[in-house]
VOMI-702148 format. One record per atom (N, C-alpha, C): x, y, z; atom name. Coordinates in steps of 0.1 Angstrom, whole numbers, plus 2048, in hexadecimal, padded with zeros to 3 digits. Atoms other than C-alpha are relative to their C-alpha. Example, Ala and Ser with C-alpha at 12.3 -4.5 7.8 and 13.67 -1.06 7.14 Angstrom:
BEGIN
    px    py    pz   atom
   809   7F4   800      N
   87B   7D3   84E     CA
   809   80C   800      C
   7F7   7F5   800      N
   889   7F5   847     CA
   7F8   80B   808      C
***
This chain:
BEGIN
    px    py    pz   atom
   804   7F3   805      N
   927   7F9   791     CA
   7FA   7FE   7F2      C
   806   801   80D      N
   90F   7FB   774     CA
   802   80E   7F9      C
   7FD   7F3   808      N
   917   814   758     CA
   7F3   807   7FE      C
   80C   7F8   804      N
   8FF   830   750     CA
   7FA   7FB   7F4      C
   807   805   80B      N
   8E4   825   739     CA
   7F3   807   7FD      C
   80D   7FA   804      N
   8C5   831   727     CA
   7F6   7F5   801      C
   80B   80A   7FE      N
   8A5   81E   731     CA
   7F4   806   7F9      C
   80B   7FB   807      N
   88A   824   717     CA
   7F2   7FD   807      C
   80D   803   7FB      N
   865   826   71F     CA
   7FB   7F3   7FA      C
   805   80D   805      N
   856   803   71B     CA
   7F6   802   7F4      C
   809   7FF   80B      N
   845   7FD   6FA     CA
   7F2   7F9   802      C
   80C   808   7FF      N
   82B   7E3   705     CA
   7F8   804   80C      C
   809   7FB   7F5      N
   817   7F9   71D     CA
   7F5   809   7F9      C
   80A   7F8   806      N
   7F8   80E   718     CA
   805   80E   7FD      C
   7FC   7F2   803      N
   7FA   831   709     CA
   7FF   808   80C      C
   802   7F8   7F4      N
   7ED   83F   72A     CA
   80C   7FE   809      C
   7F5   802   7F7      N
   809   82F   73E     CA
   80D   806   7FA      C
   7F4   7FB   807      N
   823   839   724     CA
   800   810   802      C
   801   7F2   7FE      N
   816   85D   726     CA
   804   804   80E      C
   7FD   7FD   7F1      N
   818   85C   74C     CA
   80F   800   802      C
   7F1   802   7FE      N
   83C   850   74B     CA
   807   80C   7FA      C
   7F9   7F5   808      N
   847   86A   731     CA
   7FD   80E   805      C
   804   7F2   7FB      N
   835   887   742     CA
   807   803   80D      C
   7F9   7FD   7F3      N
   849   883   762     CA
   80F   801   7FD      C
   7F2   7FE   802      N
   86D   88F   765     CA
   808   7F4   804      C
   7F7   80A   7FC      N
   88A   877   768     CA
   802   800   80F      C
   7FE   800   7F1      N
   88C   86D   78D     CA
   80F   804   803      C
   7F3   7FB   7FC      N
   8A9   87E   79E     CA
   804   7FA   80D      C
   7FC   808   7F4      N
   8BA   865   7B6     CA
   807   809   80A      C
   7F8   7F8   7F6      N
   8D2   87F   7C5     CA
   7F6   80A   807      C
   809   7F7   7F9      N
   8B6   898   7CC     CA
   7F7   7F9   80A      C
   809   807   7F7      N
   89F   87E   7DB     CA
   807   7FC   80D      C
   7F8   805   7F4      N
   8BB   872   7F2     CA
   803   80B   80A      C
   7FD   7F4   7F7      N
   8BF   895   801     CA
   7F6   802   80B      C
   80B   7FE   7F5      N
   89F   891   816     CA
   805   7FA   80D      C
   7FB   805   7F3      N
   8AE   88E   839     CA
   7FC   80A   80B      C
   805   7F7   7F6      N
   898   8A1   851     CA
   807   7FE   80E      C
   7F9   800   7F3      N
   8A9   8AA   872     CA
   7F8   804   80C      C
   809   7FC   7F5      N
   88B   8B5   886     CA
   7F2   7FC   7FD      C
   80E   803   802      N
   867   8AE   88B     CA
   7F9   80B   7F7      C
   806   7F6   808      N
   85F   8CF   87A     CA
   803   7FE   7F1      C
   7FD   804   80E      N
   871   8C4   85A     CA
   7F8   7F4   7FB      C
   809   80C   804      N
   85E   8A3   85A     CA
   7F2   805   7FD      C
   80E   7FB   802      N
   83D   8B6   85D     CA
   7FF   809   7F4      C
   800   7F8   80D      N
   847   8CE   841     CA
   7FE   7F7   7F4      C
   801   809   80B      N
   84C   8B1   82A     CA
   7F2   7FA   7FF      C
   80D   806   7FF      N
   82D   8A0   836     CA
   7F4   809   7FB      C
   80A   7F6   803      N
   817   8BF   833     CA
   800   803   7F1      C
   7FF   7FD   80E      N
   824   8C6   810     CA
   7F9   7F5   7F7      C
   805   80B   808      N
   81B   8A4   802     CA
   7F1   7FE   803      C
   80E   803   7FC      N
   7FB   8A0   816     CA
   7F6   80A   7FA      C
   809   7F6   805      N
   7EC   8C1   80B     CA
   7FC   7FD   7F1      C
   802   803   80E      N
   7F0   8B6   7E6     CA
   7F7   7F4   7FF      C
   808   80D   800      N
   7E2   893   7ED     CA
   7F1   803   804      C
   80E   7FD   7FC      N
   7C3   8A1   7FF     CA
   7F9   807   7F5      C
   807   7F9   80B      N
   7BB   8B8   7E1     CA
   7FC   7F5   7F6      C
   803   80A   80A      N
   7BE   89A   7CA     CA
   7F4   7F7   805      C
   80A   809   7FA      N
   7A9   884   7E1     CA
   7F2   807   800      C
   80C   7F9   7FF      N
   78E   89F   7E5     CA
   7FA   801   7F2      C
   804   800   80D      N
   78C   8A1   7BF     CA
   7F9   7F3   7FC      C
   805   80E   803      N
   787   87B   7BD     CA
   7F3   7FE   807      C
   80D   802   7F9      N
   76B   87D   7D7     CA
   7F5   806   7F8      C
   80A   7FA   808      N
   758   894   7BF     CA
   7FD   7F8   7F3      C
   801   807   80D      N
   75F   87E   7A1     CA
   7FA   7F2   801      C
   803   80E   7FF      N
   75A   85B   7AE     CA
   7F3   7FE   808      C
   80D   802   7FA      N
   738   84C   7B8     CA
   802   7F8   80E      C
   7FE   806   7F3      N
   740   846   7DD     CA
   7FA   809   80B      C
   804   7F8   7F4      N
   733   851   7FF     CA
   80B   7FE   80A      C
   7F5   801   7F6      N
   74D   859   81A     CA
   7FA   803   80D      C
   805   7FE   7F2      N
   744   856   83F     CA
   80C   7FF   809      C
   7F6   800   7F6      N
   75C   860   85A     CA
   7FB   7FA   80D      C
   804   807   7F4      N
   75C   84A   879     CA
   80C   7FD   808      C
   7F5   805   7F7      N
   771   83C   895     CA
   7FD   7F1   804      C
   801   80D   7FB      N
   778   818   89E     CA
   80B   7FE   80B      C
   7F6   801   7F5      N
   788   812   8C0     CA
   809   80C   801      C
   7F8   7F4   7FE      N
   793   836   8C0     CA
   808   804   7F4      C
   7F8   7FD   80C      N
   7A4   835   89D     CA
   7F7   805   7F5      C
   808   7FA   80B      N
   797   84B   881     CA
   800   7F7   7F4      C
   802   807   80C      N
   789   838   864     CA
   7F6   807   7F6      C
   80A   7FB   80A      N
   776   841   844     CA
   7FA   7F4   7F9      C
   808   80A   807      N
   75B   82A   836     CA
   7FE   806   7F2      C
   801   7FC   80E      N
   75D   82D   810     CA
   7F7   7F6   7F9      C
   80B   809   805      N
   73D   81E   801     CA
   7FC   804   7F2      C
   804   7FD   80E      N
   737   81C   7DB     CA
   7F1   801   7FF      C
   80E   7FF   802      N
   715   827   7CF     CA
   7FA   7F3   7FB      C
   805   80D   805      N
   712   805   7BE     CA
   809   7F5   805      C
   7F9   80C   7FA      N
   71D   7E7   7D3     CA
   7FD   7F4   7F8      C
   802   80C   807      N
   722   7C7   7C0     CA
   7FA   7F6   80A      C
   807   809   7F8      N
   70A   7AD   7CE     CA
   80A   7F5   806      C
   7F7   80A   7FC      N
   727   795   7D1     CA
   809   805   80C      C
   7F8   7FA   7F5      N
   739   7AD   7E9     CA
   7F8   806   80B      C
   809   7F9   7F6      N
   71B   7B8   7FE     CA
   804   7FD   80E      C
   7FC   804   7F2      N
   728   7A5   81C     CA
   80E   801   803      C
   7F2   7FF   7FE      N
   74C   7AD   817     CA
   804   80E   804      C
   7FA   7F3   7FD      N
   761   7CA   825     CA
   80F   800   7FD      C
   7F2   7FF   803      N
   782   7D5   817     CA
   806   80A   80A      C
   7FA   7F7   7F6      N
   798   7E3   833     CA
   80D   805   7FA      C
   7F5   7FB   808      N
   7B0   7FA   822     CA
   80A   808   80A      C
   7F6   7F9   7F8      N
   7D1   807   831     CA
   809   808   7F6      C
   7F9   7F7   809      N
   7E0   825   81F     CA
   80F   7FF   801      C
   7F1   800   800      N
   805   828   815     CA
   805   80E   803      C
   7FA   7F3   7FD      N
   81D   845   819     CA
   80C   800   809      C
   7F3   801   7F8      N
   83D   839   82A     CA
   7FD   802   80F      C
   804   7FE   7F2      N
   82A   83A   84C     CA
   7FF   80E   804      C
   800   7F1   7FD      N
   82B   860   849     CA
   7F5   808   7F9      C
   808   7F8   809      N
   815   86C   82D     CA
   7F1   7FB   7FE      C
   80E   804   805      N
   7F0   86B   821     CA
   7F6   7FE   80B      C
   80A   802   7F6      N
   7DD   86F   841     CA
   7F4   809   7FD      C
   80C   7F8   802      N
   7BB   87F   844     CA
   7F8   7FC   7F4      C
   807   803   80D      N
   7A6   881   824     CA
   80A   7FA   7F6      C
   7F7   806   809      N
   7C6   878   812     CA
   802   7F1   801      C
   7FE   80E   7FD      N
   7C4   855   820     CA
   7F7   7F7   7F7      C
   80A   808   806      N
   7A7   84A   80A     CA
   801   7FF   7F0      C
   7FF   800   80F      N
   7B4   84D   7E6     CA
   7FE   7F2   7FB      C
   802   80D   805      N
   7B8   828   7E1     CA
   7F3   7FA   804      C
   80D   805   7FB      N
   79A   820   7F6     CA
   7F5   803   7F6      C
   80A   7FC   809      N
   785   833   7DD     CA
   801   7F8   7F3      C
   7FE   809   80C      N
   794   820   7BF     CA
   7FB   7F2   802      C
   804   80E   7FD      N
   78E   7FF   7D0     CA
   7F1   7FF   801      C
   80F   800   7FE      N
   76A   808   7DA     CA
   7F9   801   7F3      C
   807   7FE   80D      N
   760   814   7B7     CA
   803   7F5   7F6      C
   7FC   809   80A      N
   773   7FB   7A2     CA
   7FC   7F2   804      C
   804   80D   7FB      N
   76B   7DC   7B7     CA
   7F1   800   804      C
   80E   7FF   7FB      N
   749   7E9   7C2     CA
   7FF   7F9   80D      C
   800   807   7F3      N
   751   7DF   7E5     CA
   801   80B   80B      C
   7FE   7F7   7F5      N
   74D   7F1   807     CA
   80E   800   806      C
   7F2   7FE   7FB      N
   76E   7FE   815     CA
   800   808   80D      C
   7FE   7F7   7F4      N
   779   80B   837     CA
   80F   803   7FF      C
   7F2   7FB   801      N
   79A   81F   836     CA
   805   804   80E      C
   7FB   7FD   7F3      N
   7AF   821   855     CA
   80A   80C   800      C
   7F7   7F4   800      N
   7BE   843   85C     CA
   809   7FF   80D      C
   7F8   803   7F5      N
   7D9   836   873     CA
   80A   80C   803      C
   7F7   7F5   7FC      N
   7F1   84C   887     CA
   80D   7FE   7F8      C
   7F5   800   809      N
   810   856   873     CA
   80D   807   806      C
   7F4   7F9   7FC      N
   834   862   876     CA
   7FE   80F   7FE      C
   7F5   804   7F7      N
   846   876   883     CA
   7FB   7FE   80F      C
   804   801   7F2      N
   831   876   8A3     CA
   7FE   7F2   805      C
   805   80D   7FC      N
   826   852   8A2     CA
   808   7F5   7F8      C
   7F8   80B   806      N
   841   838   899     CA
   7FA   7F3   804      C
   804   80E   7FC      N
   83E   812   89C     CA
   7FF   7FF   80F      C
   80A   808   807      N
   829   803   8AA     CA
   7F3   807   7FE      C
   80D   7F9   800      N
   80E   81E   8A9     CA
   7F8   7FD   7F4      C
   808   802   80B      N
   803   81A   885     CA
   7FB   7F1   7FF      C
   804   80E   800      N
   802   7F4   888     CA
   7F6   7FD   80B      C
   80A   801   7F6      N
   7EF   7F6   8A9     CA
   7F3   805   7FC      C
   80D   7FA   805      N
   7D5   80C   898     CA
   7F9   7F6   7F7      C
   806   80A   809      N
   7CF   7F2   87D     CA
   7FB   7F5   807      C
   804   80B   7F8      N
   7CD   7D6   896     CA
   7F3   803   807      C
   80C   7FD   7F8      N
   7B3   7E7   8AC     CA
   7F4   803   7F8      C
   80B   7FE   809      N
   79E   7F2   88F     CA
   7FA   7F3   7FB      C
   804   80E   805      N
   79D   7CE   882     CA
   7F9   7F9   80C      C
   807   806   7F5      N
   794   7C2   8A5     CA
   7F2   806   802      C
   80D   7FA   7FF      N
   778   7DB   8A6     CA
   7F6   7FB   7F6      C
   808   805   80B      N
   76B   7CF   884     CA
   7FB   7F2   803      C
   804   80E   7FD      N
   76B   7AB   891     CA
   7F4   7FF   809      C
   80C   800   7F7      N
   750   7B5   8AA     CA
   7F3   800   7F8      C
   80C   7FE   807      N
   738   7BB   88E     CA
   800   7F7   7F3      C
   800   808   80C      N
   743   7A3   872     CA
   80A   7F5   801      C
   7F7   80C   800      N
   755   782   86B     CA
   80D   804   7F9      C
   7F3   7FE   805      N
   77A   783   864     CA
   801   7FD   7F1      C
   7FF   805   80E      N
   776   770   843     CA
   7F8   809   7F6      C
   807   7F7   809      N
   75F   78C   835     CA
   808   80C   7FD      C
   7F8   7F4   802      N
   77B   7A5   836     CA
   80D   7FD   7F7      C
   7F4   800   808      N
   798   7AC   81E     CA
   809   80B   807      C
   7F7   7F6   7FA      N
   7B6   7BE   82E     CA
   80B   802   7F6      C
   7F5   7FD   809      N
   7D0   7D0   819     CA
   803   80F   7FE      C
   7FC   7F2   803      N
   7E1   7EF   80C     CA
   80C   800   7F7      C
   7F5   7FE   809      N
   7FC   7FD   7F7     CA
   80C   806   808      C
   7F3   7FB   7FB      N
   821   803   801     CA
   801   7FE   80F      C
   800   801   7F1      N
   822   80B   827     CA
   7F4   7F9   804      C
   80D   807   7FD      N
   7FE   7FF   827     CA
   801   7F1   7FE      C
   7FE   80E   802      N
   809   7DE   819     CA
   809   7FA   80C      C
   7F8   804   7F4      N
   824   7DC   835     CA
   7F7   7FE   80C      C
   809   800   7F4      N
   809   7E3   84F     CA
   7F6   7F4   7FF      C
   809   80B   802      N
   7F2   7C9   840     CA
   807   7F3   804      C
   7F8   80C   7FE      N
   80D   7AE   841     CA
   803   7FF   80F      C
   7FC   800   7F2      N
   819   7B8   864     CA
   7F4   7FE   809      C
   80C   803   7F8      N
   7F5   7B8   871     CA
   7FD   7F1   801      C
   802   80E   800      N
   7F1   794   867     CA
   809   7F9   809      C
   7F6   806   7F6      N
   811   78B   87A     CA
   7FB   803   80E      C
   805   7FC   7F2      N
   802   79E   898     CA
   7F3   7F8   803      C
   80D   807   7FD      N
   7E0   78D   894     CA
   804   7F2   805      C
   7FC   80E   7FB      N
   7F2   76B   897     CA
   805   800   80E      C
   7FB   7FE   7F2      N
   804   777   8B6     CA
   7F5   801   80A      C
   80B   7FD   7F6      N
   7E3   782   8C6     CA
   7F5   7F6   7FF      C
   80B   80A   801      N
   7CE   765   8BA     CA
   7F4   806   7F9      C
   80B   7FA   807      N
   7B8   77B   8A4     CA
   7FE   7F9   7F2      C
   803   807   80C      N
   7A7   76B   886     CA
   804   808   7F4      C
   7FB   7FA   80D      N
   7B6   773   863     CA
   7F4   804   7F8      C
   80B   7FC   80A      N
   7A1   786   849     CA
   7FF   7F6   7F5      C
   802   80A   80B      N
   794   774   82A     CA
   80A   801   7F5      C
   7F6   7FE   80A      N
   7AE   783   813     CA
   809   80B   803      C
   7F6   7F6   7FD      N
   7CD   799   812     CA
   803   807   7F3      C
   7FC   7F8   80B      N
   7D5   7B5   7F9     CA
   80D   807   803      C
   7F3   7FA   7FE      N
   7FA   7C0   7F6     CA
   804   807   7F3      C
   7FC   7F7   80B      N
   800   7DD   7DE     CA
   80E   804   802      C
   7F2   7FC   7FF      N
   826   7E0   7D9     CA
   804   802   80F      C
   7FE   7FE   7F1      N
   82B   7DA   7FF     CA
   80E   803   804      C
   7F3   7FD   7FA      N
   848   7EA   811     CA
   803   7F6   80B      C
   7FF   80C   7F7      N
   850   7C9   821     CA
   80D   7FF   807      C
   7F3   800   7FB      N
   874   7CF   829     CA
   805   80E   802      C
   7FC   7F2   7FE      N
   87F   7F0   839     CA
   80F   802   7FF      C
   7F1   7FE   803      N
   8A4   7E9   832     CA
   801   800   7F1      C
   7FD   7FF   80E      N
   8B4   7EE   810     CA
   805   7F3   7FC      C
   7FC   80E   803      N
   8B5   7C9   808     CA
   7FC   7FB   7F3      C
   805   806   80C      N
   8A0   7C0   7EA     CA
   808   804   7F3      C
   7F8   7FD   80D      N
   8B1   7BE   7C7     CA
   7FC   80D   7FA      C
   805   7F4   807      N
   89B   7D9   7B8     CA
   802   80D   807      C
   7FC   7F4   7F9      N
   8A5   7F1   7D3     CA
   80C   806   7F9      C
   7F4   7FB   808      N
   8C4   7F4   7BD     CA
   7FD   801   7F1      C
   802   800   80F      N
   8B9   7EA   79A     CA
   7F6   80A   7FB      C
   80A   7F7   804      N
   89B   801   799     CA
   802   80E   806      C
   7FD   7F2   7FC      N
   8AC   81F   7AA     CA
   801   809   7F4      C
   800   7F6   80B      N
   8A6   83D   794     CA
   7F6   7FC   7F5      C
   80A   804   80A      N
   88C   82A   77F     CA
   7F2   802   806      C
   80D   7FF   7F9      N
   870   82B   799     CA
   7FD   80F   802      C
   802   7F2   800      N
   860   84D   794     CA
   7FA   805   80D      C
   805   7FC   7F3      N
   84F   84E   7B6     CA
   80A   800   80B      C
   7F6   802   7F5      N
   868   840   7CF     CA
   80E   805   7FD      C
   7F2   7FC   805      N
   887   848   7BA     CA
   80B   7F6   805      C
   7F6   809   7FA      N
   89E   836   7D2     CA
   7FD   7FF   80F      C
   802   802   7F2      N
   8A1   82A   7F5     CA
   805   80B   809      C
   7FA   7F5   7F8      N
   8B7   846   802     CA
   7F7   80C   800      C
   809   7F5   7FF      N
   8A2   863   80E     CA
   7F3   7FD   807      C
   80D   802   7F8      N
   87D   860   817     CA
   7FE   7F2   805      C
   802   80E   7FB      N
   87D   839   819     CA
   809   7FD   80C      C
   7F7   804   7F5      N
   89C   835   82E     CA
   7FE   808   80C      C
   803   7F7   7F5      N
   894   853   844     CA
   7F3   7FC   807      C
   80D   805   7FA      N
   870   847   84A     CA
   802   7F3   807      C
   7FD   80D   7FA      N
   87C   824   851     CA
   806   801   80D      C
   7F9   7FE   7F3      N
   894   82F   86C     CA
   7F7   807   80A      C
   808   7FA   7F6      N
   87B   846   87C     CA
   7F4   7F7   804      C
   80B   809   7FC      N
   85F   82C   87B     CA
   805   7F5   80A      C
   7FB   80B   7F8      N
   875   811   88A     CA
   805   805   80E      C
   7FB   7FB   7F3      N
   884   827   8A5     CA
   80B   7F7   805      C
   7F6   809   7FA      N
   898   811   8BD     CA
   7FE   7F1   7FD      C
   802   80E   804      N
   88A   7F1   8AE     CA
   808   7FC   7F4      C
   7F8   805   80B      N
   89D   7DB   896     CA
   7F7   800   7F3      C
   807   7FF   80D      N
   893   7E2   872     CA
   7FC   7F2   7FB      C
   803   80E   805      N
   893   7BC   86C     CA
   7F5   7F9   808      C
   80B   806   7F8      N
   878   7B6   886     CA
   7F4   7FE   7F7      C
   80A   803   80A      N
   85C   7A4   873     CA
   7F4   80A   801      C
   80B   7F6   7FF      N
   841   7BD   880     CA
   804   80D   7FA      C
   7FB   7F4   807      N
   856   7D9   870     CA
   803   7FD   7F2      C
   7FD   805   80D      N
   863   7C6   852     CA
   7FA   7F2   7FE      C
   807   80D   800      N
   849   7AB   84D     CA
   804   7F5   7F6      C
   7FB   80B   809      N
   85B   799   831     CA
   808   7F6   808      C
   7F9   809   7F7      N
   86E   789   84E     CA
   7F7   7F8   809      C
   809   807   7F7      N
   84F   77B   85E     CA
   7FD   7F2   7FA      C
   805   80E   805      N
   83F   758   85A     CA
   7F2   801   7FC      C
   80D   7FE   807      N
   821   756   843     CA
   7F7   7F4   800      C
   809   80C   800      N
   812   734   84B     CA
   7F2   803   803      C
   80E   7FE   7FE      N
   7EC   733   848     CA
   7FB   80E   7FD      C
   805   7F3   804      N
   7EA   756   83A     CA
   7F5   7FE   7F5      C
   80B   801   809      N
   7CB   75D   825     CA
   804   802   7F1      C
   7FC   7FE   80E      N
   7CB   75E   7FE     CA
   804   80F   7FF      C
   7FA   7F3   801      N
   7E0   77C   7F4     CA
   802   804   7F2      C
   7FE   7FA   80E      N
   7E0   793   7D5     CA
   80B   80A   802      C
   7F5   7F6   7FF      N
   801   7A6   7CF     CA
   801   806   7F2      C
   7FE   7F9   80C      N
   808   7C0   7B5     CA
   80C   809   801      C
   7F4   7F7   800      N
   828   7D3   7AA     CA
   802   803   7F1      C
   7FC   7FD   80E      N
   839   7DF   78A     CA
   80F   7FE   7FE      C
   7F2   803   803      N
   85A   7DA   778     CA
   809   80B   804      C
   7F7   7F5   7FC      N
   867   7FC   782     CA
   7FE   804   80F      C
   803   7FD   7F2      N
   85B   7FB   7A6     CA
   80C   7FD   808      C
   7F5   802   7F7      N
   876   800   7BF     CA
   7FE   7F4   80A      C
   804   80B   7F7      N
   863   7E7   7D5     CA
   7FB   7F4   7F9      C
   803   80D   807      N
   85F   7CC   7BA     CA
   805   7F5   808      C
   7FA   80C   7F9      N
   877   7B6   7CE     CA
   7F8   7FE   80D      C
   807   802   7F3      N
   864   7BD   7EF     CA
   7F3   7F8   7FD      C
   80D   807   804      N
   844   7B1   7DD     CA
   803   7F1   7FC      C
   7FC   80D   805      N
   855   793   7CC     CA
   804   7F7   80C      C
   7FB   807   7F4      N
   865   788   7ED     CA
   7F4   7FB   809      C
   80C   803   7F8      N
   844   789   800     CA
   7F8   7F5   7F8      C
   807   80A   807      N
   833   775   7E4     CA
   807   7F2   801      C
   7F9   80C   7FF      N
   84E   75B   7E5     CA
   7FF   7F9   80D      C
   801   805   7F2      N
   84C   757   80B     CA
   7F2   7FB   802      C
   80E   805   7FF      N
   826   754   808     CA
   7FF   7F2   7F9      C
   801   80D   808      N
   829   738   7EE     CA
   808   7F5   808      C
   7F8   80A   7F9      N
   844   727   803     CA
   7F8   7FB   80C      C
   809   803   7F5      N
   82A   727   81F     CA
   7F3   7F9   7FB      C
   80C   806   806      N
   810   717   807     CA
   7F4   809   801      C
   80B   7F6   800      N
   7FB   737   808     CA
   7FC   803   7F1      C
   804   7FC   80D      N
   7E6   73E   7E9     CA
   804   80F   7FE      C
   7FB   7F2   802      N
   7F7   75D   7DB     CA
   802   803   7F1      C
   7FF   7FC   80E      N
   7F5   76F   7B9     CA
   808   80D   7FF      C
   7F7   7F5   802      N
   811   786   7AE     CA
   7FD   806   7F2      C
   803   7F9   80D      N
   808   7A0   793     CA
   80B   80B   7FE      C
   7F6   7F7   803      N
   825   7B3   783     CA
   7FD   807   7F3      C
   804   7F9   80C      N
   81E   7CF   76B     CA
   80C   807   7F9      C
   7F5   7FB   808      N
   836   7DA   74F     CA
   801   810   802      C
   7FD   7F2   800      N
   845   7FD   755     CA
   7FB   807   80C      C
   805   7F9   7F4      N
   833   805   775     CA
   80A   802   80B      C
   7F8   7FD   7F4      N
   845   817   791     CA
   7F8   7FD   80C      C
   806   803   7F4      N
   83B   815   7B5     CA
   7F2   806   800      C
   80E   7FC   7FF      N
   815   816   7B8     CA
   7FA   809   7F5      C
   805   7F8   80C      N
   810   825   795     CA
   7F1   7FD   7FE      C
   80F   802   802      N
   7ED   815   795     CA
   7F8   80A   808      C
   807   7F6   7F9      N
   7E4   830   7AE     CA
   802   80E   7F9      C
   7FD   7F3   805      N
   7F5   84D   79D     CA
   7FD   802   7F1      C
   805   800   80E      N
   7ED   843   779     CA
   7F3   7F8   7FF      C
   80C   808   7FD      N
   7CB   838   783     CA
   7F6   7FF   7F4      C
   809   800   80B      N
   7BA   83F   762     CA
   805   7F7   7F5      C
   7FA   809   80A      N
   7D0   826   74F     CA
   7F9   7F3   800      C
   805   80E   801      N
   7C5   804   743     CA
   807   7F7   80B      C
   7F9   808   7F7      N
   7E0   7F5   759     CA
   7FA   801   80F      C
   806   7FE   7F3      N
   7D1   805   779     CA
   7F3   7F9   801      C
   80E   806   800      N
   7AE   7F9   770     CA
   802   7F1   801      C
   7FE   80E   800      N
   7BC   7D6   76A     CA
   805   7FB   80E      C
   7FC   803   7F3      N
   7CD   7D6   78C     CA
   7F4   7FD   809      C
   80B   802   7F7      N
   7AC   7DA   79E     CA
   7F6   7F6   7FA      C
   808   80A   805      N
   799   7C4   786     CA
   805   7F2   804      C
   7F9   80C   7FC      N
   7B2   7A8   78D     CA
   7FE   7FD   80F      C
   802   801   7F2      N
   7AF   7AF   7B2     CA
   7F2   7FB   803      C
   80E   803   7FE      N
   789   7AD   7B0     CA
   7FE   7F1   7FD      C
   801   80E   804      N
   78B   78C   79D     CA
   806   7F6   80B      C
   7F9   808   7F6      N
   7A3   77E   7B7     CA
   7F7   7FF   80D      C
   809   800   7F4      N
   78C   788   7D4     CA
   7F4   7F8   7FE      C
   80D   808   802      N
   76D   779   7C4     CA
   803   7F1   7FF      C
   7FC   80F   800      N
   780   758   7BF     CA
   802   7FB   80E      C
   7FB   805   7F3      N
   78C   757   7E3     CA
   7F8   804   80C      C
   808   7FC   7F5      N
   773   769   7F9     CA
   7F3   7F9   800      C
   80D   808   7FF      N
   754   756   805     CA
   7F6   807   809      C
***
């Protein structure tokens, strides 16, 4: 038992990130843990509440950022091509395949492309965002299947090594799980992997699931949305199954991987554990940890220097390892 303590705002962070931290209320662990929907209607109510706000934010970004959005389908799965007005010559033959986060529940439709737009404009790289099927109607393996069949469709028109696969949170989970599935199916790996604070273990196992409870301003704690979504996603399958919790998979021969997290991220341990397993498998992997950041703060405090550095470092990594 740890005694109650005061945790000050970190000193050595940007003014923007400090303002973002102090402008948000103290996370309420008890309130967050009360999310326990008992029906599909309750799940949809939560989903619609969050999605409507995300879509408004995303549509604002569409007007602000120099990108073109094209709605399409690949093998029956909805995708959005997000193309920056100015493509870096070094990325003209590359395609970033982005998988959105949201606990396998949230951020569908137009809300799925927030990070895609940041990646497209900050890296000046073409992006395709996968609008995979989500909870509550579509548990495992539906989201994973959608990612795999989109990737297979893309392979008909381009080389595997020209693509980067990745995403944040549940998107990071699906990126990792997809590579495990690719190996199973004999599908060529992409040229690089991006894992933004990946939800790599759907059980409450990592150290920071406990130490960062109440510090993470987005996730707050495991009890509530995370634990409920994990159970619904897995259904009758074991949560420890590598295609569900990919931290338990084997990473031999995986492509170069860029990982990012923060010191207040509930999933810091999920990210660290994946990085360690990648290195144990002799995979080129770069772990970036940002002072004071909660889960995916680089998306929600996107105008901060820290957020810009996340994507600048990602770009540098890709330019070093993509051919």
